[in-house]
Each structure stands twice: as structure tokens, then as C-alpha cells.
C-alpha positions as CSV (number, residue, x, y, z in Angstrom):
1,M,7.8,-49.3,29.0
2,V,10.4,-48.8,26.6
3,R,9.8,-48.2,23.0
4,C,11.9,-50.2,20.1
5,G,14.7,-48.7,18.4
6,A,13.5,-49.9,15.1
7,V,11.8,-46.9,13.0
8,W,9.2,-49.1,11.5
9,C,8.1,-51.0,14.7
10,G,6.2,-49.0,17.4
11,A,6.3,-52.0,20.1
12,R,6.6,-51.1,23.6
13,W,8.5,-53.5,25.8
14,P,8.6,-53.6,29.5
15,L,11.9,-52.3,31.1
16,S,12.7,-55.6,32.6
17,I,13.0,-57.4,29.2
18,V,14.9,-55.0,27.5
19,V,17.7,-55.1,30.3
20,D,17.7,-58.5,30.1
21,L,18.0,-59.1,26.3
22,E,20.9,-56.2,26.7
23,S,22.8,-58.5,29.1
24,A,22.2,-61.7,26.9
25,V,23.5,-59.8,24.0
26,H,26.6,-58.8,25.7
27,R,27.1,-62.4,26.8
28,W,26.8,-63.5,23.5
29,A,29.2,-61.1,22.0
30,S,31.9,-61.7,24.8
31,L,31.7,-65.4,23.7
32,H,32.1,-64.7,20.0
33,T,34.7,-62.1,19.8
34,Q,38.3,-62.5,19.2
35,Q,39.2,-60.7,22.7
36,T,38.6,-63.4,25.2
37,L,39.5,-62.7,29.0
38,F,41.8,-65.4,30.2
39,T,41.1,-67.1,33.5
40,A,43.6,-67.5,35.9
41,D,43.9,-71.3,34.4
42,D,44.3,-70.4,31.2
43,R,47.3,-67.8,32.1
44,R,48.7,-71.0,34.1
45,R,48.4,-73.3,30.9
46,I,50.0,-70.5,28.5
47,R,52.9,-70.0,31.0
48,Q,53.4,-73.8,31.5
49,T,53.6,-74.6,27.8
50,T,55.7,-71.4,26.7
51,G,58.1,-72.9,29.7
52,E,58.0,-76.2,27.9
53,E,58.8,-74.6,24.6
54,Y,61.8,-72.6,25.7
55,G,63.1,-75.2,28.2
56,R,62.5,-72.8,31.2
57,R,60.4,-70.0,32.3
58,Q,61.0,-66.8,30.8
59,K,62.2,-64.5,34.0
60,K,63.2,-61.0,34.3
61,N,66.9,-60.2,33.8
62,T,68.8,-60.2,37.2
63,A,71.4,-57.5,38.0
64,D,74.2,-60.0,36.9
65,D,72.4,-60.6,33.6
66,R,72.2,-56.7,33.1
67,R,75.9,-56.5,34.1
68,R,77.0,-59.4,31.5
69,I,74.7,-57.7,28.7
70,R,76.6,-54.3,29.2
71,Q,79.9,-55.7,29.3
72,T,79.5,-57.5,26.0
73,T,78.2,-54.5,24.7
74,E,81.0,-52.5,25.6
75,E,83.4,-55.0,24.3
76,E,81.7,-55.0,21.1
77,Y,81.7,-51.3,20.6
78,G,85.3,-50.8,22.2
79,R,84.0,-48.5,25.0
80,R,81.2,-48.0,27.3
81,Q,78.5,-45.7,26.0
82,K,78.6,-42.4,28.1
83,K,76.7,-39.5,28.6
84,N,78.1,-36.3,26.8
85,T,79.9,-33.9,29.0
86,A,79.6,-30.1,28.8
87,D,82.8,-30.1,26.6
88,D,81.2,-32.6,24.1
89,R,78.0,-30.6,23.6
90,R,80.4,-27.5,23.1
91,R,82.4,-29.1,20.4
92,I,79.1,-30.7,18.8
93,R,77.7,-27.2,18.8
94,Q,80.9,-25.6,17.2
95,T,81.1,-28.1,14.4
96,T,77.2,-27.7,13.5
97,E,77.7,-24.1,13.6
98,E,80.7,-24.1,11.2
99,E,78.7,-26.8,9.1
100,Y,75.6,-24.8,8.4
101,G,77.5,-21.1,8.9
102,R,75.3,-20.2,11.7
103,R,74.0,-21.1,15.1
104,Q,70.8,-23.2,15.3
105,E,68.7,-21.2,17.6
106,K,65.7,-22.0,19.5
107,N,62.1,-21.1,17.9
108,T,60.9,-18.0,19.7
109,A,57.0,-18.0,20.6
110,D,56.4,-15.7,17.3
111,D,58.0,-18.5,15.1
112,R,55.9,-21.4,16.7
């Protein structure tokens, strides 16, 4: 037997009824909440309508697509964005030191 959760009520219920009530409440809540679980059919229908909307199914970019995108980006910015070399980093650090009058140092354990 399980005692009712309401303070004013002292009723005692068999455990099987409580479990049945709980599962019924969960079922009701899952039906009436905004967050719904889509079935495979729902996902298929959504994908199909999206495909019709955009004229095709949205697909992952291929290597050619990525190459084309990178090329247009390079043309746009006049060069390919590349990783800084050690010399670049040295030059940047030097100009930063001149700008701020000192070298930016790493925080020690005491500073943290």
C-alpha cells in the first residue's frame, strides 16, 4: 500500500493502481506537450516536403562543392587563408610588445 501524496489526504492505495496512474499521466503528458517524438513516417514526410520546397533534397557538400566554395572564398579575399608561420607569430608578438611597451606574459599559478 502507498500513502497518498496530498498532505490533507490519508488514503492508501495498492501499488499497482499507483503505477497504472503514473503511466497514464506520462502517456497524457507525452501527447499534450510541445515536444513530440517523430515517427519514421513523420520524418519521411518532413524530408519530402522540404525537398519539394527547395526543389531538391538537401544534401551534404561533396569534395567538389567544398573545393568550389574554397576557390570562390580565395578569389573574394585575394588569397587563401593560411595558418600563421613561426615568423608571422614572431612579428605579431614583436609589434604587440612595441604597442604595449612590454611583453604579454602568461599568468602564473599565483596570478590565477
